[in-house]
N, C-alpha and C positions, 0 to 999 in steps of 0.2 A: 160155486154151488157144488156139493159132493156128487159124484157119479154113482157111488154105492152108499145107500143110506138106509136107516131103519124106517119101518112103516110109520111109526108114530113120531119119529124125529127127522124131519126132512132136512135139517141144517147140521146134522151130525153124521159123519161117515168118512169114507175115503174119496180122494179126488186125485186126478193126475196133475203132477207138479212138473212143469217143463217137459222136455222131450224124454228125459231119462230119470224122472223123479216121481215119488209118491208122497202125497200130503195127507195129514189127518186134521179134520176140522171138527170142533165141538161148538154147538150152538152158533155156527156161522163164523167161528174164529179159528184160524190156522194155529195149531198148537205144536206141530212138528212136521218136519220133512225128512224124507229118506232119499239120499243122493248117493252117487258113487263114492263121494268123499266121506260119507258117514251120516250120522243123525244130527240134525240141527233143530233146536227148539228155543223160542224166546221165553218160555215159561219155566218155572221151578220144577225140579224133578223130586218128588217125595217118595219115601219108602218106609214101611213098617216091618221090615224083616226082622227076624230074631237076631239076637246077639251072636256074632261069629259068622253071620252070612253077609256077604258084600252086596249092597243094593245095586251098584254098578261098578264097572271097571273102567278106569282111565288108562288107556294104552297109547301113550304118545311119547316120543323122544324129544319133543319140542316143548316150549313154555306154554302153559295153559293160563290164560288171563281170566280173572274174575271167577274163580272157582270157590264157591261158598258151601260149606257142609254144616248144617245145623244139627246139634245134639247127635254127633256121630263120632265113632271111634275109627281112626284110620286103620287100614289093614296092617297086618303084622309086618309087612314089607316096607312100611313108610319110614323115611329117614329124616331126623330133625337135627338142627344145629345145637352146639354147646351153649350153655348160659354165658352172658357177658359179665365181666367183672371190672372194677375200677370206678371212676366217677360216673360212668354210664353202666348200669347193671340190668340183667334180664333173667327171669326165671320163668320158663315156659313162654307164655304169651305176655307176661307182665314185665314192663321196662321202667326204670327210674333213673333220674339225673341227680347227682349229689354235688355239693360245693367242694372246691379244692383249691388250695394255694400251692405255690411251688416256684422253683427257680430253674434256670437253664432251659432245657427242652420240655419240662413238665407242663402239661396242658392245664391252664388255670381256669376254673369254673367258679364264679362268685357273682352275686348281685352287685356288690361294690368291691371289686378286687383291689388288693394292695400289691402294686408291682414293686419288686425289690431289686430287680436288675434290668435297667437302671432304676434307682430309687425315685419314684414319682409320687409316692403316697397314694391316698385313696383317690381314684379317678371316677368322674361322672361324665355324662355326655357333654357338659358345658364348663367343666372345671377340672383343674389338676392341682391337688394339694392346696385347695382354697383359692387358686388363681382362676378367676372367672374368664371364660372365653366366649365372646359373642359369636353366635352362629352366623357365618356369612350367607348371603343369598345363594351364591353358586360355588364359591371356593376361594381360598386365600392362601398366601404363602408367607411364612416368617422364616427368614434365612439368617443364621448366625455362623460366621466363619469358624472353621475348625480351631479349637484351643482358645477361643475368644469368650469374653464374659460380657453380658449385657445386664447392667445394674440400673435400676430406677428407684430413687428414694422418695420421689414425690409424684403427684399426678402430672402426666405429660400427655398433651394432645398434639399430634403431628397432622397438619392439614396442608395438602399441596395438590398439584396437578400431576398427572402421569408424566414420568420422565424427569421430574425434579430430583436434585441431589443435594443433600446437606453434607458438606465435606469439612471436617475439622482436622487440621494438621497434627503431626505427632506432638504429644504433650500439650495440645491446645485444650482450652476449656471454654465452653459456651455457658457463661454464668448469668447472674441476674442483672448485669450491667446493660444487657441488650434484651429487650422484649418488645413485642408488637401488640398493640391494641387495635381497636376498630378504626381509630382515626389518626394514630401517630406511631412513629418509631422513636423510642427514647433511649438516650445513652446518659441520662442524668445521673451524676454521682459515680459514673464509671470512667475508665480510661482506656484509650486505644493506643497509647504510646508503645512502640516496639511491636505492634501487631501488624502482620502482613495483610494489606488491603489492596488487592489488585496488582500485587507485585511479587517478586520472588524472595525479597528480603525486607525487613522492616524499613530500611533506608529507602528502598525502591518502591515501597507500597504507596498506593494512592487510590482515591475513589475513582473508579472508572466511570461511574454514572451516579449523579446525585440529582434526583428530580423531585419536584413537588407540584402538587395541584394547587393553583392559587399562589398566594404570597408565601415566600420562604424567608424565615428570620432566624439568624443565629446571633452570636454575640458580636454585634457591630456590623453584620452582613445581612442585607435585606434585599430581597428580589420581589418585584411586584408581578402581577399576572401577565403584564405586557412584555416581560423579559428584561425590564430595566433593573439594574443592580446598583445598590447603594452601599457604601462603606461608611458606617457611622451616621447615616441619614436615610430617611425613607424616600426612595427615588420618585415615587408617584406624586409626592407633594410638589415637586418642581419640574419633573421631567416626563411629561406625557409623551408617548410614542408619537412621532411625527416628523422627526428629522431623519427619516430613512430607516429606522430600526431601533433595536434595544440600545439603551444608554447606560453607561457606568458612571455613577456619581460618587466622588470621594470626598468625605467630609461634608461641608455645607455647600460649597460652591464650585468645586473643580469637577468637570464633566468630560467624558469621552463619548462622542457620538459617531455614528457611522451609517453608511448606506452602501449600495452596490458600487457607487462611483466616488464617494466622498468619505473622508475620515476627518474628524475635527476634535481638538482638545480645547476646552474653553474654561474661563473663570468668570463666575457670576453671570452665567449665560444659560438659557434654555430656549428651546424652539417650540412655539405654540401658535396655532392659527395663522400660519404664514409669516411669522416674524420671530426674530431672535429677541428675547426679552431679558430684563434684569431679574436675577433671583433676589438680590437685596439692593439697598440704597448705596451703591458703590460703583466705581468704574468697572468696565468689562473688557476682556481681551479674548481673542480666539486665534488659534493656529489651525488652518485648514489645508488638507491635502486633496487636490482635485485635478484631474486631467494631467497628471504627472508633474505638478508643481506645488510649491508650498506658498500659502498666502497668510500673512500675519496682519491681524486687525486690532485696532484699539478703539475705545469709546470712552468719553468722559462719564462722570458719575451720573446716575439716573435713578428714577424711582422704581422700586420693586414691581414687576409686572408690566412696566411700560416697554414699548418697542425700543430697540437699540439702533442708533445710527452709527455704523462702523466706518472707520477710515482704514483703507488698506495701506498700512504704513510700510510694509516690506514684502517683497516677493522673491522667491527663488524659482525661476521658471524652468520648464522642462529642458531647456537648452543649457542650463547651468548658470544663467545670468542672475546675479544678485542685484535686485532693484530696490533701493531705499528711497522712499519718497516718489516712486514711480511704479506703475502697474505693468508697463511693457517697455521693451528696449532690446537692442541687438547686442548690448555689451553690459558689463557691470556698471551700474549707475547709482550715483548718490545725489539726490536733489533735495533742496530745502527752500521753501517759499519765504524769502527774506527781502527786505528793501535793498536794492543793488546800489553799488558805488557809494556805500555809506559805512564801510568797515564792519559789516555784519558777517560773522563767521558762519560757514556752512559745514565744514568738516575739519576736525582736528586729528592729526596722525602723529603718534609718538608717545612719549611719556608725559605724565602730568606736569613735570617741570620743564620740559623741552619739546613741546609739540609743534609740528609744522601745521600751519593753519591755511585753509582755503576760504576765500571770501567771495561773497556774491558780487559779481561785476557784470557790466553790460557791454563794454567796449569790445570791438572786433578789429579785424585787419590782419590777423595772422595768416601766414602763407598756407595754401592748401596742399602743398606737397607732402608726401609720406614722411612721417617723423614718429619718434617715440612718444613725444608729448606735444600738444598744441595748446597754448594759453591765449585767452583774450586779455583785456586790460581794463583797468578802472577808467571809466569814461571821464572822470573828473580830474584825477591826478595824472592820467596817462601812464601809470605804472603797471607792470606785470609782476615783477618780482622784487621783494625786499629781502636781502640776505645779510645776516650778521657776520658771516665768515667769508672765506674765499670761495670762488666758483671754479672748480678744477675741470680741465678738459684734456684730452689726449692729443689734440692738435698742437701745431708748433707756430702758427702765425695768426694774426688778426687780418681779416679781409673784408672787402666791400664788394657788393654786386655792382658792376658797371655795364652799361649798354655796349654791345660789341658790333653793332651795325651789320649783324649777320655773318661776321667773320669767324673763323675757327682758329683758336690758339691752343697750344699744348701746354700742359703743366710745366712750369719752369721757363717758359718763353718770356722774352722782353717785349712789352707792348708799349705803344705810344698813345698819348692822349691828344685828341684834337681840341680845338678851341671851344667846341660845344660840350666838352666833357665826355664824349664817347670815345671808344677805342679805335685805333688804326694800326695797320702793319706797314704803312708807308712812312719812311723816315722824314721826308720833307713836310708831311702833314702834322707831325708831332710837335707839341710845344713843351712836353715833358714826357718822362718815361717811368715805367713801373714793371713789376714782376707778377706773372700769373701764379696765384696761390696753388700749392700742392696739397697741404693737409691743415686747413685752418681749424683753430679752436673756437673762434667766434667769427660770425659773418654778419655784417650790417647791410642795410639797404635791401632787406628781404621783402620787398613789396610787389615784385613782379608777379607773384602767384596769389595775391590776395583776392578776396571775393569780388572787389570792384574791377579786377583785371581779368579773371577767368571764371567768375561765377562761384556758386556754392557747391561743394562736394555733395553728391546725393547720399542720403541716409539709407543704410541697409534696411530693407523692410522686415517686418515680423508678421508671420502668418497669424491671422485672427482665427481662433478656435471657437467652436460653439460654446456659449455660456449657458450653463444648466443650473437647475436647482431642483430640490425635492418637493413635490407637491403631494399633499395628503388627499388621497381619494376617499378613504374611509377611516374614521377614528377607531382606535381600539378600545377595549373595555376590560376591566378586571373580572376575575371569577367571583361569583356571588355564592356564599355558603351559608346555610341556615344554622340555627343554634345546635342542631344535632350533628352537624358536620356534613350534611348532604349537599351536594352541588346543585344549586338552583339554576345557575346560568354559567356556562363555560366561558373562560377567558377568550377574547378575540383580539388578535394582533391588528395593529393599524396597517393599512394598505397605502403605500406610496408609489409614486412613479417619478422617473427623471424627466423633467420638462425643459426643453430648450427655450430660453427666454431671449436669446440674441444669437442670430446665425453667424457663423464664421465664414471664412473663405472656402469656396468650393475648390476642387482640384484645378479646374479650368481657370478660375479667378486668380488662384495663387500662381499658376504658371504664367499668366499674363503680367502679374505684378513683378515676379522675378525677372521676366524677360525685359520689362521696361527699365528695371533697376540696372541690369547689366548693360543695356544700351546707353542709359544716361551716364553710367560710370565710365564706359569706354569713351564717350564723347567728352566728358570732363577731363579724363587723363590726356586725351589728344590736345585739348586746349592748353592744359597745364604744361605739357612737353613743348608745345610750340612757343609758349611764353618763356620757358627756361632756355631755349636755344638762342634767345636774344640777349642773354647776359652772361658775363664771366666774372669769376671771383679774382680780385686783384689784391695782393698783399700790401698792407700799410705798415706792418711791424712784425717782429718775430724773425724766425729762421725759415729760409726757403731754398730748396735745391734749384740751381740754375743750369741751363743746358749749355754750359761753356766748359771746354776742356783745356788743360795746360795751365791752369791757374796755380798760384802759390798762396798759402795762408798769409794773411796780413795785407795783401794787395786789394785792388778794387775791380769790380766788374762795371763797365760803362756801356751805354748804348752806342752803337755805331751803325753806319750805313753799309749795306751789302747790296750794291746796285741801288734799287729803289726801296728795298725792304729794310727791316730793322733786324740787327743781330747783336750779339754780345761780344765784348772784347776785354781781356785782362790787361790791367795797367798797374804796375807796382807803385809808381809815385806820380799820380795824375797832376796836370796843371789845373788852374781854376776852371777853364772852359771844359776840360774833361770831367772835372769833379762835379760840375753842374749836371752832367749826364750820367753820373754814377747811380746804380740801382742797389748796390750792396757791397759790403766789405767781406772778403773771403774769410770764413771761419775755419773750414776744414775741407779736405778732399774726400769725397765719398768713394766707396768701393768700386763703383762703375766708372770712376775717373772724373765725374762732374764735381763741381764745387758747391758747397753749402755756404750761403752768405747771410749776414745780418742785414735785414732790409733797411734801405735808406730811401727817404722821400725828399725831393727838392721842389 
């Protein structure tokens, strides 16, 4: 409210403005204030002064904002800028922008400019020289290496995920031989010979990964959804998953099967519903590798789809023993089930025209002492060996085992025979004399170590291992795809597990079996040695060294008394009584001074 006002205008007059200012109000509205800094008014200042008279003076060395002068001529001292020229012109207060082309540093102004350096033609917001550019949502980058050319002769769409790279080697071409559609990748009519695929050179190239959803078929190669692979045959027709895992079938009937513990190669065989079955109406065979050994099976002809009854015809066990006709053994074994003692062959060794033949026999009686070979005999003919030629040996005499009454004789000693046929070293007890053999080539009377004398030599045991098989827990299924190529049902692999169907020996059981075998073997060897000590080999023909010195070739060695015992004596020309006691005629003198004689028996 004004403090100083007119009588009829209570809202118009002067009023105090702050502590050091004076304000002017008109009809209750403040129109101006006077302060130490000058005059301030929110209203327009108007004037009708005559020409040449200044309505007000702006005296300021700083910028004056929003100064508007209507229909006024500035004072003579006002300064104005020069008019603009070029593409942007001004005359007084009038300004205009003109079109302009140019090169180098010339400023180009045009609605649709033509850029000539570089030559890009007419440019718009979304095209360059008729090349349409799709406006990205936020921003994109197209980078072409320096001095390189990017040429496209047909429509190309590149679709990928971030980080993917399409690399084509020097001189390489990605042509129409390879293209991808929604459902397949085709190389029909093309060739990849000499092309590097996963390698550094064409020769080293290979597919690092070739995968397919569902069945995969190439020329002769077919894989079903369960992972079974067929060469020239559809594997799912005969080889459902179930024998532990994927199967490779070659041709019509050859198959390779495997599991975590077993690998098998078979012919005319597949595994289904717990049984091996015939693929076709024919015999079946299988070679199996399990628990460190090879098993070979055979089966006669059967009907397609029917279970197979295999015979384990041969085994190569984990210890390296070859077992033919047997499934276990501690040594290489060849057995054949034939009628014994009837001339039925079991094994032929040699050439077709000159084979040695082993026959099935049942007779026993051979000595149990250690030897390179031990043979039984034909229980009907009592024969062990029929030889068409000579039987050669490195020994020099033929000998017989004789009972020695517990006495000890050295090789080359003269021995006496008692009336009961046993040996003696007492001259008066002897009815005839002989020589103890040194190196016989053949020894008869070898019955002292037979089974009826010392018992049967114990067989080395074989540890029984767990017998396992693969059991199907869940059957697999193939992938199902509809007509549009959409996967309706994913392929499911069969689930199997290894099942123990027969327990083998535990560690404790095997240790007990081994300990018993060693104890039985020690006991047998003790019985055998005790029986051997009761016999000595006495020469009946051939050449034998004699423990007599001072002999001369051509003379005779006779038995003589040395007190009560028996000794040897050289006689050049014996009488008849001496001749009857002769044990040999001197053949030569040995390096140690003893004589070698041709054995004589009286």
